[in-house]
N, C-alpha and C positions, 0 to 999 in steps of 0.2 A: 314438764307439761305446763306448770303454772307460769313459767317465764314466757313460753310461747303465747299463752293466752293474754298475758299482760302486754306483750309486744303487739299482738294483733289488735287488742283493744285500744292501745295508744295510737296505732296507725289509723284505725277507723275514726277515732275522735279527731285526729289531726286532719284527715281527709274531709270530714264533715265541716270543720271550721274553714278549710280552704275553699270548699265549694259553696258555702252558704252565701247567698246574695243578700246584701244589705238593702233593706227597703226604705225609701225616702218618700214621704207623702207631702206634697206641696199644696197647702190650703190658701185660697185667696180670691181676689177679684179679677178684673180684666188684665191687670199687670201679670198675674200668674197664668191666667187662661191663655193669653196671647190672642192673636186674631188679626183683623184687618190693619191695625195700626203698627204692628211689628211683624217682620217676616218669620221670626222664631220667638217663642216664649223663653223666659229665663230658665224654665224647666228643661227645655230642649238643650240649651247650652250647658246646664248643670249635668244632664245625663252624659253629654259628650265629654265634659271635663272629668267626671267621676269614673267613667269607663264601665266595663262589663261586670265589675264586682258589685255594682249598685243597680237598683231598679227604681227609677224616678216616676212616681205617679202624679200627674197633674189633675187636681180636682178644683181648679179655679172656676169661678162663675162671675162673668162680667157684670159690672154695675151693682153688685150686691154690697150690702152694708154688714158690719159685724154686730150691729144692734139687733137684739132679738125682736124688738117691736119696730124695726125699721120699715118705713113706708115710702113708696114712690108717689110723688105728687100728693102726699098726705092721705092717700086712700088705698093704694095697692101694696100688699106685703112684698118687701124686697130684701128680706134678711137672708144672709148666707145660710142661716140655721134652717131655713125652709127648703133648701135645695136638695136634689138627688145627690149632688156632689158631696154634700155634708155627710149623707148616709154612706156613700162610698168611702169617704175619709175615715168614718168610724169603724168600718169593717175591714180596712186595709191592713191592719196588723203591722204598722210601720216600726222600724227601728229608730228612725229620725223623722221629725215633723218640722216643716217650715210654715210660718203663717205670715201672709202679706195681706192684711185687711185694714181698713181704716181710711183709705184714700177717698171713698165715697161718703164719708161720715161728716165732712165739714159743712 
């Protein structure tokens, strides 16, 4: 009986490892978000390349800075840290994270 239980447990553990989707969260600015300037974002291409074993979440926010006190025109808060996408990234429970921020910080 013990051998059957061990065999069943091993099979279930193997099955759960095979069916688990690896979650990738992509944080960034417009390069991550995509939009009018590009037909596909790099996150779309990444999902295509990685396949069904992965789930790629795009939480890019165009025009944002990585600076916590980043301002647009010196007056409007424009930090990525203030976006809903940042909150989505925090709760996404990823296995892998990519960060593409800094382009708007020059």
